[in-house]
C-alpha positions in Angstrom: 10.9 -9.2 -45.0 8.2 -10.0 -42.5 10.6 -12.0 -40.4 13.0 -9.2 -40.3 10.3 -6.7 -39.3 9.1 -9.0 -36.6 12.7 -9.4 -35.3 13.2 -5.6 -35.2 9.9 -5.1 -33.4 10.7 -7.9 -30.8 14.2 -6.4 -30.2 12.7 -2.9 -29.8 10.1 -4.1 -27.3 12.7 -6.1 -25.4 14.8 -3.0 -25.2 11.8 -1.0 -23.9 11.1 -3.6 -21.2 14.7 -3.5 -20.1 14.7 0.3 -19.9 11.4 0.4 -18.0 12.8 -2.2 -15.6 16.0 -0.2 -15.1 14.1 3.0 -14.5 11.7 1.4 -12.0 14.7 -0.2 -10.2 16.5 3.1 -10.0 13.4 4.8 -8.6 12.8 2.1 -6.0 16.4 1.8 -5.1 16.7 5.6 -4.8 13.7 5.7 -2.4 15.1 2.8 -0.3 18.5 4.7 -0.1 16.7 8.0 0.7 14.8 6.6 3.6 11.3 7.3 5.0 9.5 10.3 3.7 7.3 11.9 6.4 4.1 13.7 5.7 4.8 17.5 5.8 2.8 18.8 8.8 2.0 22.0 6.9 0.4 20.0 4.0 -3.1 20.5 5.5 -2.8 24.3 5.6 -4.0 25.8 2.3 -3.8 29.4 1.2 -7.6 29.9 0.7 -9.4 29.0 4.0 -12.4 31.2 3.4 -15.8 30.0 4.7 -18.7 30.7 2.4 -22.3 29.6 3.0 -21.1 28.1 6.3 -18.8 25.8 4.3 -15.2 25.8 5.5 -12.5 26.1 2.7 -15.4 26.7 0.3 -13.5 26.9 -3.0 -11.3 23.9 -2.2 -14.4 21.9 -1.5 -16.7 22.9 -4.4 -14.0 22.6 -7.1 -14.2 18.9 -6.5 -17.6 18.8 -8.1 -16.2 18.3 -11.7 -14.7 15.0 -10.5 -18.1 13.7 -9.4 -19.7 14.8 -12.6 -17.0 13.4 -14.9 -16.9 10.2 -12.9 -20.6 9.7 -13.4 -20.4 10.7 -17.1 -17.5 8.3 -17.6 -19.3 5.4 -16.0 -22.3 6.1 -18.1 -20.2 6.1 -21.3 -18.5 2.8 -20.3 -21.7 1.1 -19.5 -23.8 2.3 -22.4 -21.1 1.8 -25.1 -19.9 -1.8 -24.4 -18.7 -2.2 -28.0 -16.4 0.9 -27.9 -13.1 -0.2 -29.4 -11.2 1.9 -26.7 -12.8 -0.2 -24.0 -12.5 -3.6 -25.8 -10.5 -6.0 -23.7 -9.8 -3.4 -21.0 -13.3 -2.2 -20.0 -12.8 -2.9 -16.3 -9.9 -0.5 -16.2 -12.0 2.3 -17.6 -14.8 1.6 -15.1 -12.3 1.7 -12.2 -10.7 4.9 -13.5 -14.0 6.8 -13.6 -15.1 5.1 -10.3 -11.9 6.5 -8.8 -12.6 9.9 -10.2 -16.1 9.9 -8.7 -14.8 8.8 -5.3 -12.1 11.4 -5.5 -14.6 14.1 -5.9 -16.5 12.9 -2.8 -13.5 12.1 -0.6 -11.5 15.2 -1.6 -14.5 17.4 -0.8 -14.7 15.6 2.6 -11.0 16.1 3.1 -11.1 19.8 2.4 -14.0 20.4 4.9 -11.7 19.1 7.7 -8.1 18.6 6.4 -6.2 16.0 8.5 -4.4 12.7 7.9 -7.5 10.6 8.4 -9.6 12.5 5.8 -6.6 12.5 3.5 -6.5 8.7 3.7 -9.8 8.5 1.8 -8.7 11.2 -0.7 -5.5 9.4 -1.5 -7.1 6.0 -1.7 -9.6 7.2 -4.3 -6.9 8.8 -6.4 -4.7 5.7 -6.4 -7.5 3.8 -8.0 -7.6 6.2 -10.9 -3.7 6.5 -11.1 -3.2 2.7 -11.4 -6.3 2.1 -13.6 -5.0 4.8 -16.0 -1.6 3.1 -16.2 -3.4 -0.2 -17.0 -5.4 1.6 -19.7 -2.2 2.9 -21.3 -0.6 -0.6 -21.1 -3.7 -2.2 -22.6 -4.0 0.3 -25.4 -0.3 0.5 -26.4 1.5 -2.7 -25.2 -1.1 -5.5 -24.9 -4.7 -5.8 -23.9 -4.0 -9.0 -22.1 -1.1 -7.5 -20.2 -3.2 -4.5 -19.3 -5.9 -6.8 -17.9 -3.4 -8.9 -16.0 -1.7 -5.9 -14.4 -4.9 -4.0 -13.4 -5.6 -5.8 -10.1 -2.0 -5.9 -8.9 -1.5 -2.2 -9.7 -4.7 -1.0 -8.0 -4.0 -3.2 -5.0 -0.5 -1.8 -4.7 -1.8 1.7 -4.9 -4.3 1.1 -2.1 -1.7 -0.7 0.0 0.7 2.3 -0.5 -1.8 4.6 1.2 -2.6 2.1 4.0 1.2 1.7 4.6 1.5 5.5 4.9 -1.3 5.9 7.4 -0.1 2.9 9.4 3.4 4.4 9.6 1.8 7.7 10.7 0.2 5.9 13.6 3.6 4.6 14.6 4.9 8.2 14.7 7.1 7.8 11.6 5.1 8.4 8.5 6.5 7.0 5.2 5.2 8.2 1.8 7.7 6.2 -0.3 5.2 3.6 -1.6 2.7 6.4 -2.4 5.4 8.3 -4.2 5.9 5.2 -6.4 2.2 5.0 -7.0 1.8 8.6 -8.1 5.0 9.4 -9.8 6.5 6.2 -11.3 3.8 6.1 -14.0 4.9 9.6 -15.1 8.2 8.1 -16.0 6.9 4.8 -17.4 4.1 6.1 -19.7 6.4 8.3 -21.9 8.6 5.3 -22.5 5.5 3.2 -23.5 4.5 6.0 -25.9 7.9 6.0 -27.5 8.3 2.3 -28.0 4.8 1.2 -28.7 1.8 2.5 -30.7 -1.9 2.2 -30.3 -4.7 1.7 -32.8 -7.3 3.4 -30.5 -5.7 6.2 -28.4 -3.6 8.8 -30.0 -0.2 9.8 -28.5 -1.3 13.4 -28.7 -4.3 12.6 -26.5 -2.1 11.3 -23.7 0.2 14.3 -24.1 -2.9 16.5 -23.5 -3.9 14.4 -20.4 -0.3 14.6 -19.1 -0.2 18.4 -19.7 -3.4 18.8 -17.6 -2.0 16.7 -14.8 1.3 18.5 -14.9 -0.5 21.9 -14.7 -2.4 20.6 -11.7 0.8 19.7 -9.9 2.3 23.1 -10.8 -0.7 24.9 -9.4 -0.7 22.8 -6.3 2.9 23.8 -5.6 2.1 27.5 -6.2 -1.0 27.5 -4.1 -0.3 30.7 -2.1 1.4 32.6 -4.9 -1.6 32.1 -7.2 -4.0 33.1 -4.4 -2.1 36.4 -4.0 -2.5 37.2 -7.7 -6.1 36.0 -8.1 -9.2 35.6 -6.1 -8.9 31.8 -6.2 -6.0 29.6 -4.9 -3.6 27.4 -6.8 -5.0 24.4 -5.1 -8.6 25.1 -6.2 -7.4 25.6 -9.8 -5.4 22.3 -9.4 -8.7 20.5 -9.0 -10.0 22.0 -12.3 -6.8 21.2 -14.2 -6.9 17.6 -13.0 -10.6 17.4 -13.9 -9.7 18.5 -17.4 -7.4 15.5 -17.8 -10.3 13.2 -16.8 -12.6 15.1 -19.2 -10.2 14.4 -22.0 -10.2 10.7 -21.4 -14.0 10.8 -21.4 -13.8 12.8 -24.7 -11.5 10.2 -26.2 -14.1 7.4 -25.5 -16.8 9.4 -27.1 -14.8 10.3 -30.1 -13.6 6.7 -30.7 -17.1 5.3 -30.2 -18.6 7.8 -32.7 -15.9 7.2 -35.3 -16.4 3.5 -35.3 -20.2 3.7 -35.2 -20.4 6.0 -38.2 -21.6 4.2 -41.4 -19.1 4.1 -44.2 -20.4 5.9 -47.3 -20.1 4.1 -50.5 -19.0 6.1 -53.5 -21.1 5.3 -56.6 -19.5 6.2 -59.9 -21.7 6.8 -62.9 -20.6 5.6 -66.3 -20.8 8.2 -68.9 
């Protein structure tokens, strides 16, 4: 019976790896076929450009503060709870994720003070650290801790290279975002497949759905920047920062919940004999 169960599990995971490989190949092949993707020159023009307290693009700048706060809180939790089961075997990935969040808050604030490609370089570099570290966290929690650890460095380095490739192409007068598109959007296709074919003893699937919903809402608000600004007193881009910060908060919340669950003493039930 155990042999049959193991065979079914191995077949299922082999199928999963095959599907992930095919999906990744189709995405990469499609981008190669499509050709270079140039940076939209209007990207740096946001709906809310108000200056308050002598700070340009005030709301787009200050809404980055939650990234800084959550980055610090996340690092504190990682460093003060070394025995947290969620971090076990993949602690560096969590540290890099929250470091990326902290750096994103700083670099995105810097970018929005003076939006251009050079300041965007720092913003995107910081984000790719979190993107790739999060993928390694999911792989480590659902597939294998060892695989998550082994893929962490290559994933983060690829993410950073994708941004450097883009800015180098911009300098040559032909910007190309294809590698950055892979960095930001391929995990969105891969992670649901991982959740379907594998399970985790530490992170709930519902938790990752909540994180994904927050990120999806952030991308939606980003695309509706001007429309939201027309309806409210704050722009879609500013709200995007808050929605993305919620996803980071939820991962911080997960670490705290798992740590407290495992640290709670188990109560013994004593039965009296009558």
